[in-house]
Wavefront OBJ file of the C-alpha trace (Angstrom):
o trace
v 82.212 86.548 92.744
v 84.850 85.278 95.488
v 88.425 85.950 95.698
v 90.354 83.519 97.640
v 94.076 82.370 98.167
v 94.783 79.973 95.402
v 95.896 76.475 96.231
v 97.843 73.909 94.248
v 94.586 72.096 93.395
v 93.661 75.593 91.257
v 96.450 75.195 89.080
v 94.558 72.988 86.552
v 91.978 75.595 86.341
v 94.460 78.334 85.731
v 96.953 76.696 83.251
v 94.470 76.574 80.563
v 94.020 80.354 80.123
v 97.497 81.301 81.490
v 99.016 79.075 78.668
v 96.306 80.598 75.972
v 97.052 84.288 77.184
v 100.728 83.741 77.055
v 100.746 81.920 73.732
v 99.111 84.828 72.260
v 102.331 86.809 72.949
v 100.263 90.177 72.936
v 100.387 91.076 76.908
v 103.084 89.155 78.784
v 106.801 88.933 78.592
v 107.079 85.491 79.337
v 107.946 83.031 76.588
v 105.245 82.131 74.403
v 106.060 78.486 74.617
v 106.352 78.513 78.308
v 105.854 74.965 80.014
v 103.445 73.873 82.297
v 106.097 73.603 85.123
v 107.739 76.992 84.195
v 104.404 78.509 84.267
v 103.552 77.075 87.690
v 106.813 78.098 89.151
v 106.203 81.802 87.774
v 102.411 82.052 88.834
v 102.358 80.042 92.282
v 104.709 82.541 94.051
v 106.151 81.535 97.354
v 106.070 83.442 100.438
v 105.937 86.630 100.921
v 104.386 86.358 97.491
v 100.676 85.343 97.074
v 98.512 84.289 94.468
v 94.674 84.678 94.602
v 91.962 83.106 92.191
v 88.470 84.748 91.432
v 85.924 82.300 91.545
v 82.205 82.128 90.534
v 79.476 80.676 92.880
v 79.965 77.391 91.316
v 83.898 77.239 91.921
v 84.958 78.119 88.318
v 88.190 79.926 88.188
v 87.512 83.086 86.171
v 90.952 84.739 86.767
v 94.027 84.835 88.948
v 96.501 87.266 90.367
v 99.887 87.304 91.989
v 101.447 89.763 94.416
v 105.086 89.812 95.181
v 107.724 92.353 96.308
v 108.868 94.341 93.224
v 112.728 93.947 94.370
v 114.534 92.595 97.225
v 115.869 94.075 100.234
v 115.739 97.776 100.396
v 113.113 97.821 97.562
v 110.909 95.247 99.137
v 108.699 97.979 100.362
v 107.125 98.420 96.514
v 104.694 95.569 95.527
v 104.524 94.250 92.064
v 101.499 92.412 90.787
v 100.165 90.412 87.518
v 96.978 89.495 86.738
v 95.078 87.155 84.322
v 91.509 86.771 83.636
v 90.167 83.608 81.504
v 89.143 84.945 78.068
v 85.540 83.419 78.723
v 85.153 85.915 81.663
v 86.422 89.024 79.963
v 84.255 91.946 80.491
v 82.558 90.956 83.394
v 84.745 92.729 85.952
v 86.970 90.195 87.029
v 90.250 92.012 86.379
v 89.020 95.030 88.091
v 87.970 92.844 91.275
v 91.272 91.368 91.033
v 92.936 94.565 90.926
v 90.973 96.280 93.797
v 91.692 93.062 96.094
v 95.426 92.946 95.272
v 95.628 96.835 96.102
v 93.925 96.139 99.364
v 96.174 93.064 99.968
v 99.226 95.316 99.249
v 98.159 97.678 101.750
v 97.140 95.414 104.371
v 100.681 93.720 104.112
v 102.431 97.209 104.648
v 103.475 97.947 101.054
v 104.109 101.640 100.528
v 103.534 101.553 96.799
v 102.682 99.096 93.786
v 104.587 99.027 90.654
v 103.847 97.349 87.268
v 107.306 97.236 85.342
v 106.089 95.968 81.872
v 102.458 97.002 80.809
v 102.236 96.677 77.103
v 101.280 99.826 75.556
v 98.980 98.291 73.069
v 97.196 96.505 75.920
v 94.669 99.449 76.002
v 92.179 97.738 78.143
v 94.718 97.152 80.881
v 96.257 100.419 80.619
v 92.655 101.922 81.139
v 91.690 99.715 84.198
v 95.283 100.410 85.998
v 94.540 104.396 85.454
v 90.944 103.990 86.757
v 92.461 102.248 89.955
v 94.846 105.197 90.381
v 98.117 104.045 88.852
v 100.054 106.457 86.705
v 102.294 106.016 83.906
v 105.960 107.002 85.191
v 107.886 105.737 82.520
v 107.931 104.378 78.870
v 110.469 102.106 77.417
v 110.640 102.449 73.665
v 110.075 99.203 71.461
v 110.761 96.970 74.679
v 108.092 94.294 73.557
v 107.798 92.332 70.307
v 104.359 92.018 69.581
v 103.232 89.281 67.190
v 101.137 91.749 64.941
v 101.948 95.407 66.015
v 105.959 94.739 65.973
v 108.089 96.722 68.292
v 105.915 98.410 70.880
v 106.493 100.370 74.143
v 106.187 98.968 77.728
v 104.927 101.218 80.314
v 106.052 101.514 83.979
v 103.026 102.122 86.273
v 103.118 103.158 89.897
v 100.382 104.085 92.680
v 101.314 104.972 96.158
v 99.558 103.014 98.620
l 1 2 3 4 5 6 7 8 9 10 11 12 13 14 15 16 17 18 19 20 21 22 23 24 25 26 27 28 29 30 31 32 33 34 35 36 37 38 39 40 41 42 43 44 45 46 47 48 49 50 51 52 53 54 55 56 57 58 59 60 61 62 63 64 65 66 67 68 69 70 71 72 73 74 75 76 77 78 79 80 81 82 83 84 85 86 87 88 89 90 91 92 93 94 95 96 97 98 99 100 101 102 103 104 105 106 107 108 109 110 111 112 113 114 115 116 117 118 119 120 121 122 123 124 125 126 127 128 129 130 131 132 133 134 135 136 137 138 139 140 141 142 143 144 145 146 147 148 149 150 151 152 153 154 155 156 157 158 159 160 161 162
């Protein structure tokens, strides 16, 4: 698996799994009916942000991640990131590799920490992955996410010093 910077040419491969994940409404705070144009502007971030893709040897996009400052100005030294793995590639280590890669990028770019503002508490695979990569839960926002089958569930704020 190779991880590289995403280009506009990668978007047609990212959009189908991003749309599927967002439409499920279980893990992202994006509108479930997000349009392709909205999603592209959210995911393919401008500088100083970066979007990357994980591809297999045949060039198939298996997942993607974006890295941005968590806040502007005096808060820009803390990174934020989002990750999506194509459902067909789930369980193959794509999320872990993307997570490690983005953490390395954040360190190389001089960020002092990484913070996830809204990890859905019922997304146990993600919570377990982020904990295994050194993140801690530093906050919990009660019932801040409306899950389509589990109702109102908590959002976790996760953090790691870099």
